Kinemage of the C-alpha trace (Angstrom):
@kinemage 1
@onewidth
@group {chain A} dominant
@subgroup {mainchain}
@vectorlist {calphas} color= white
{ca met a 1} P -48.702 14.509 24.511
{ca ser a 2} L -47.965 11.636 22.106
{ca ile a 3} L -47.774 12.888 18.545
{ca asp a 4} L -45.892 10.681 16.092
{ca leu a 5} L -44.460 11.315 12.643
{ca lys a 6} L -47.134 9.163 11.016
{ca gln a 7} L -49.847 11.534 12.262
{ca leu a 8} L -47.964 14.514 10.837
{ca lys a 9} L -47.524 12.698 7.525
{ca tyr a 10} L -51.248 11.968 7.402
{ca phe a 11} L -52.093 15.569 8.304
{ca leu a 12} L -49.879 16.943 5.536
{ca ala a 13} L -51.472 14.643 2.975
{ca val a 14} L -54.952 15.885 3.903
{ca ala a 15} L -53.814 19.517 4.024
{ca glu a 16} L -52.144 19.328 0.614
{ca glu a 17} L -54.912 17.372 -1.100
{ca lys a 18} L -57.702 19.296 0.681
{ca ser a 19} L -59.644 16.058 0.643
{ca phe a 20} L -59.742 13.062 2.954
{ca ser a 21} L -60.582 10.704 0.106
{ca arg a 22} L -57.720 11.890 -2.135
{ca ala a 23} L -55.301 11.869 0.823
{ca ala a 24} L -56.342 8.316 1.724
{ca glu a 25} L -55.751 7.221 -1.869
{ca arg a 26} L -52.327 8.904 -1.887
{ca leu a 27} L -51.382 7.201 1.387
{ca his a 28} L -52.756 3.838 0.250
{ca ile a 29} L -55.038 3.504 3.267
{ca ser a 30} L -58.816 3.615 3.719
{ca gln a 31} L -60.502 6.842 4.736
{ca pro a 32} L -61.832 5.873 8.236
{ca pro a 33} L -58.433 5.245 9.870
{ca leu a 34} L -57.117 8.439 8.255
{ca ser a 35} L -59.985 10.447 9.749
{ca gln a 36} L -59.356 8.804 13.131
{ca gln a 37} L -55.684 9.797 13.077
{ca ile a 38} L -56.524 13.416 12.247
{ca met a 39} L -59.105 13.525 15.049
{ca lys a 40} L -56.545 12.050 17.449
{ca leu a 41} L -53.991 14.644 16.383
{ca glu a 42} L -56.487 17.478 16.971
{ca ser a 43} L -57.345 16.001 20.364
{ca glu a 44} L -53.657 15.797 21.362
{ca leu a 45} L -53.024 19.390 20.276
{ca gly a 46} L -56.316 20.702 21.647
{ca val a 47} L -57.021 22.679 18.480
{ca lys a 48} L -59.048 22.369 15.287
{ca leu a 49} L -56.858 21.932 12.245
{ca phe a 50} L -59.558 21.987 9.580
{ca ala a 51} L -62.645 24.142 9.171
{ca arg a 52} L -65.206 21.760 7.693
{ca thr a 53} L -68.580 22.725 6.225
{ca thr a 54} L -70.813 21.043 3.715
{ca arg a 55} L -69.297 23.126 0.900
{ca thr a 56} L -65.748 23.993 1.991
{ca phe a 57} L -62.670 22.294 3.421
{ca glu a 58} L -60.047 24.711 4.659
{ca leu a 59} L -57.159 24.812 7.108
{ca thr a 60} L -57.668 26.823 10.261
{ca val a 61} L -55.022 29.340 11.318
{ca ala a 62} L -53.591 26.688 13.619
{ca gly a 63} L -53.722 24.183 10.761
{ca lys a 64} L -51.779 26.495 8.436
{ca ala a 65} L -49.122 27.007 11.114
{ca leu a 66} L -48.828 23.242 11.684
{ca met a 67} L -48.604 22.595 7.947
{ca ser a 68} L -45.534 24.838 7.671
{ca glu a 69} L -43.855 23.412 10.778
{ca ala a 70} L -44.681 19.788 9.936
{ca ser a 71} L -43.308 20.157 6.402
{ca glu a 72} L -39.985 21.429 7.757
{ca leu a 73} L -39.894 18.776 10.469
{ca leu a 74} L -40.518 15.874 8.098
{ca ala a 75} L -38.039 17.247 5.553
{ca lys a 76} L -35.398 17.517 8.287
{ca met a 77} L -36.186 13.996 9.454
{ca arg a 78} L -35.748 12.670 5.898
{ca met a 79} L -32.409 14.466 5.666
{ca thr a 80} L -31.374 13.063 9.039
{ca ile a 81} L -32.270 9.517 7.996
{ca asp a 82} L -30.420 9.952 4.700
{ca thr a 83} L -27.323 11.279 6.513
{ca ile a 84} L -27.382 8.384 8.982
{ca arg a 85} L -27.541 5.911 6.112
{ca gln a 86} L -24.667 7.680 4.354
{ca ile a 87} L -22.618 7.537 7.552
{ca asp a 88} L -23.336 3.819 7.854
{ca arg a 89} L -22.122 3.335 4.272
{ca gly a 90} L -18.968 5.322 5.015
{ca glu a 91} L -19.997 8.125 2.663
{ca val a 92} L -19.799 10.850 5.322
{ca gly a 93} L -17.214 11.294 8.059
{ca arg a 94} L -13.517 11.769 8.695
{ca leu a 95} L -10.547 9.508 8.001
{ca arg a 96} L -7.102 10.071 9.524
{ca val a 97} L -4.387 8.207 7.634
{ca gly a 98} L -0.929 7.528 9.034
{ca ile a 99} L 1.847 6.875 6.516
{ca val a 100} L 5.579 6.421 6.266
{ca gly a 101} L 7.087 8.920 3.847
{ca ser a 102} L 8.233 6.401 1.237
{ca ala a 103} L 4.663 5.115 0.846
{ca met a 104} L 3.733 8.327 -0.980
{ca trp a 105} L 6.065 7.358 -3.840
{ca gly a 106} L 4.086 4.171 -4.373
{ca pro a 107} L 0.376 3.383 -4.751
{ca ile a 108} L -0.985 5.444 -1.833
{ca pro a 109} L -1.660 8.687 -3.809
{ca ser a 110} L -3.768 6.849 -6.406
{ca leu a 111} L -5.546 5.002 -3.600
{ca leu a 112} L -6.446 8.287 -1.932
{ca glu a 113} L -7.535 9.770 -5.260
{ca glu a 114} L -9.913 6.858 -5.838
{ca phe a 115} L -11.259 7.120 -2.304
{ca gln a 116} L -11.893 10.846 -2.704
{ca ser a 117} L -13.626 10.243 -6.022
{ca lys a 118} L -15.950 7.594 -4.590
{ca phe a 119} L -16.515 9.262 -1.221
{ca pro a 120} L -16.318 13.031 -1.851
{ca arg a 121} L -18.078 13.895 1.428
{ca val a 122} L -15.438 12.187 3.582
{ca thr a 123} L -12.742 14.484 4.926
{ca trp a 124} L -9.346 12.803 5.134
{ca thr a 125} L -5.986 13.942 6.493
{ca leu a 126} L -2.468 12.511 6.185
{ca his a 127} L -0.158 12.118 9.162
{ca glu a 128} L 3.439 11.318 8.245
{ca leu a 129} L 4.722 9.214 11.133
{ca gly a 130} L 7.155 6.385 11.688
{ca pro a 131} L 5.765 2.902 12.418
{ca thr a 132} L 6.219 3.201 16.195
{ca ala a 133} L 4.490 6.578 16.301
{ca gln a 134} L 1.676 5.235 14.100
{ca tyr a 135} L 1.220 2.239 16.369
{ca asp a 136} L 0.884 4.518 19.393
{ca ala a 137} L -1.472 6.842 17.491
{ca leu a 138} L -3.698 3.907 16.514
{ca arg a 139} L -3.937 2.737 20.104
{ca ala a 140} L -4.711 6.298 21.236
{ca lys a 141} L -7.310 6.637 18.423
{ca gln a 142} L -5.462 9.632 16.999
{ca ile a 143} L -5.420 8.029 13.532
{ca asp a 144} L -7.817 5.533 11.965
{ca val a 145} L -5.490 3.561 9.681
{ca gly a 146} L -1.728 3.323 9.381
{ca phe a 147} L 0.592 2.314 6.535
{ca trp a 148} L 4.092 0.982 7.110
{ca arg a 149} L 6.446 -1.637 5.753
{ca glu a 150} L 8.124 -4.831 6.830
{ca pro a 151} L 8.577 -6.482 9.181
{ca arg a 152} L 4.984 -7.497 9.828
{ca leu a 153} L 3.839 -7.077 13.411
{ca asp a 154} L 3.336 -10.040 15.701
{ca glu a 155} L -0.249 -11.303 15.642
{ca asp a 156} L -0.420 -11.625 19.435
{ca asp a 157} L 0.710 -8.017 19.914
{ca leu a 158} L -1.885 -6.849 17.401
{ca lys a 159} L -4.643 -8.842 19.098
{ca asn a 160} L -3.707 -7.498 22.532
{ca asp a 161} L -4.041 -3.939 21.238
{ca asn a 162} L -7.258 -4.619 19.265
{ca leu a 163} L -5.497 -4.022 15.958
{ca arg a 164} L -5.431 -5.881 12.672
{ca gln a 165} L -2.772 -5.738 9.981
{ca glu a 166} L -3.229 -6.688 6.332
{ca leu a 167} L -0.844 -6.866 3.415
{ca cys a 168} L -2.005 -4.389 0.791
{ca phe a 169} L 0.920 -3.901 -1.639
{ca arg a 170} L 3.856 -6.191 -2.409
{ca glu a 171} L 7.207 -4.615 -3.180
{ca asp a 172} L 10.917 -5.463 -3.092
{ca val a 173} L 13.907 -3.455 -1.959
{ca cys a 174} L 16.481 -2.217 -4.467
{ca val a 175} L 19.946 -0.696 -4.135
{ca ala a 176} L 20.395 3.023 -4.790
{ca ile a 177} L 23.964 3.634 -5.951
{ca asn a 178} L 25.904 6.545 -7.446
{ca glu a 179} L 25.804 6.627 -11.251
{ca his a 180} L 29.614 6.619 -11.469
{ca his a 181} L 30.044 3.513 -9.299
{ca pro a 182} L 31.288 0.438 -11.245
{ca leu a 183} L 28.210 -1.549 -10.156
{ca ala a 184} L 25.895 1.058 -11.702
{ca lys a 185} L 26.514 -0.410 -15.188
{ca gln a 186} L 24.925 -3.731 -14.239
{ca asp a 187} L 21.271 -4.622 -14.775
{ca ala a 188} L 20.998 -6.196 -11.311
{ca ile a 189} L 23.292 -7.139 -8.455
{ca glu a 190} L 23.437 -9.472 -5.472
{ca leu a 191} L 23.104 -8.008 -2.007
{ca ile a 192} L 26.600 -9.275 -1.115
{ca asp a 193} L 28.001 -7.040 -3.891
{ca ile a 194} L 27.656 -3.974 -1.645
{ca ala a 195} L 29.321 -5.620 1.366
{ca asp a 196} L 32.292 -3.207 1.270
{ca glu a 197} L 30.290 -0.057 0.531
{ca pro a 198} L 29.494 2.640 3.137
{ca met a 199} L 25.848 2.061 4.084
{ca leu a 200} L 23.403 4.953 4.319
{ca thr a 201} L 20.241 4.118 6.228
{ca leu a 202} L 17.126 5.543 7.764
{ca ala a 203} L 17.456 6.199 11.494
{ca leu a 204} L 17.740 2.830 13.193
{ca asp a 205} L 16.035 4.029 16.376
{ca lys a 206} L 12.918 5.350 14.573
{ca ser a 207} L 11.664 2.271 12.769
{ca ser a 208} L 12.034 -1.490 12.568
{ca phe a 209} L 12.272 -1.362 8.759
{ca pro a 210} L 15.926 -0.180 8.524
{ca arg a 211} L 16.896 -2.649 11.260
{ca tyr a 212} L 15.208 -5.373 9.228
{ca leu a 213} L 17.275 -4.349 6.175
{ca ile a 214} L 20.485 -4.534 8.182
{ca gln a 215} L 19.526 -8.039 9.280
{ca cys a 216} L 18.908 -8.966 5.631
{ca cys a 217} L 22.481 -7.932 4.901
{ca val a 218} L 23.721 -10.093 7.767
{ca asn a 219} L 21.688 -13.001 6.416
{ca ala a 220} L 23.318 -12.422 3.010
{ca gly a 221} L 26.745 -12.869 4.579
{ca phe a 222} L 28.049 -9.452 5.640
{ca gln a 223} L 27.733 -6.869 8.390
{ca pro a 224} L 27.216 -3.499 6.690
{ca thr a 225} L 29.271 -0.520 7.754
{ca ile a 226} L 26.805 2.225 8.693
{ca phe a 227} L 28.238 5.518 7.470
{ca gln a 228} L 25.291 7.872 8.053
{ca glu a 229} L 21.693 7.734 9.237
{ca ala a 230} L 18.926 10.083 8.111
{ca ser a 231} L 15.278 10.697 8.901
{ca glu a 232} L 14.017 10.998 5.314
{ca pro a 233} L 14.604 8.866 2.184
{ca gln a 234} L 15.270 12.050 0.183
{ca thr a 235} L 18.281 12.766 2.401
{ca leu a 236} L 19.656 9.291 1.746
{ca leu a 237} L 19.292 9.751 -2.017
{ca ala a 238} L 20.994 13.142 -1.877
{ca met a 239} L 23.972 11.513 -0.134
{ca val a 240} L 24.025 8.668 -2.662
{ca gly a 241} L 24.004 11.252 -5.455
{ca ala a 242} L 27.006 12.910 -3.822
{ca gly a 243} L 28.887 9.596 -3.837
{ca leu a 244} L 28.873 9.140 -0.054
{ca gly a 245} L 27.599 5.553 -0.042
{ca val a 246} L 24.765 3.224 -1.019
{ca thr a 247} L 21.328 2.677 0.448
{ca leu a 248} L 18.610 0.055 0.402
{ca ile a 249} L 15.251 1.520 -0.510
{ca pro a 250} L 11.799 0.395 -1.769
{ca glu a 251} L 11.655 -0.072 -5.539
{ca thr a 252} L 8.859 2.470 -5.979
{ca thr a 253} L 11.328 5.140 -4.891
{ca ser a 254} L 12.973 4.838 -8.310
{ca arg a 255} L 9.836 6.299 -9.925
{ca ile a 256} L 10.780 9.796 -8.863
{ca gly a 257} L 14.362 9.569 -10.150
{ca trp a 258} L 17.236 11.381 -8.493
{ca pro a 259} L 20.222 13.236 -9.989
{ca gly a 260} L 23.317 11.057 -10.031
{ca val a 261} L 21.542 7.975 -8.628
{ca val a 262} L 20.955 4.586 -10.254
{ca phe a 263} L 18.465 2.072 -8.806
{ca leu a 264} L 19.499 -1.567 -9.149
{ca pro a 265} L 17.264 -4.617 -8.543
{ca ile a 266} L 18.585 -7.361 -6.262
{ca arg a 267} L 18.720 -10.724 -8.029
{ca ser a 268} L 18.476 -13.330 -5.290
{ca asn a 269} L 16.078 -13.101 -2.350
{ca pro a 270} L 15.638 -9.318 -2.357
{ca pro a 271} L 14.489 -7.933 0.993
{ca ser a 272} L 10.788 -7.209 1.114
{ca ala a 273} L 9.387 -3.690 1.265
{ca asn a 274} L 5.784 -4.885 1.440
{ca leu a 275} L 3.331 -2.255 2.569
{ca tyr a 276} L 0.815 -3.130 5.288
{ca ile a 277} L -2.297 -1.366 6.485
{ca thr a 278} L -3.103 -1.492 10.187
{ca tyr a 279} L -6.395 -0.487 11.784
{ca thr a 280} L -8.384 -0.993 14.970
{ca thr a 281} L -10.846 -3.860 15.345
{ca gln a 282} L -12.494 -2.371 18.418
{ca asp a 283} L -14.753 0.093 16.589
{ca asp a 284} L -16.800 -0.736 13.508
{ca ala a 285} L -16.021 2.526 11.706
{ca pro a 286} L -17.947 2.714 8.396
{ca val a 287} L -15.429 5.169 6.888
{ca val a 288} L -12.563 2.766 7.604
{ca arg a 289} L -14.637 -0.077 6.154
{ca ala a 290} L -15.219 1.949 2.990
{ca phe a 291} L -11.508 2.767 2.735
{ca leu a 292} L -10.543 -0.894 3.085
{ca asn a 293} L -12.968 -1.797 0.306
{ca ile a 294} L -11.053 0.490 -2.048
{ca leu a 295} L -8.028 -1.796 -1.769
{ca asn a 296} L -8.073 -4.490 -4.424
{ca pro a 297} L -9.300 -7.735 -2.763
{ca pro a 298} L -6.638 -9.931 -4.491
{ca ala a 299} L -3.910 -7.760 -2.958
{ca arg a 300} L -5.281 -8.036 0.574
{ca ala a 301} L -3.965 -10.681 2.920
{ca asp a 302} L -6.391 -13.299 4.259
């Protein structure tokens, strides 16, 4: 049996109009091919769909049953086609976003708000992970995009793992210092000014970012004395507020404020806290494509 959707569409037009001529006009075709398609459909089904006389034109019992079923089938097909097109545009689906904790103090919340506003039928989830864990999750396809900071990954490593990384937000590092420290009265300081201060840092074995910051200190002319390590930026700020040391932290962190803490810009060559987005190039995921399009093009790396 070879019944196609066009035959069902033609049948419905005739059934609803109760006239071959009106149905042909509605379908923008001539009447003979329309009649041929209906006859072919009846032949395939082995039933009469219309009871025709010189005075009446009515559906048979079989025709009434087919009219109901065909209407539902075509409506479902239209919905299916519409859903497929929405999926292709990234309007339907799921997005799993990996982030480092400090990114949520910057532009990521507003980015997610805009994405949700433009794509309300996409379900998204946040996964707070360090850069190494995000990298592994991307390769294992456990997340779809990942956000983390400097240093930028090596292009060859990215290519080998079918990943791409783009700069999405530029940001510098600042110094978080206790409000009673003599340096806290200044508008800005040099990195070398904290050479003798106890350094508080994110765990050096969890991410390349704190190791990068330590190297920036070395490049500035001093080897910092690591006093304590912590897993979360909030813990570092709590220790700074207690007067236990200083820490280097992305400038957007200062937006939240912290009791007893002052955030000072670094005058010369401040370390970068640029935020990158990383995603797989192996699959052409429409939802990821839609998410990337939310990022302002001027802020994206070439």
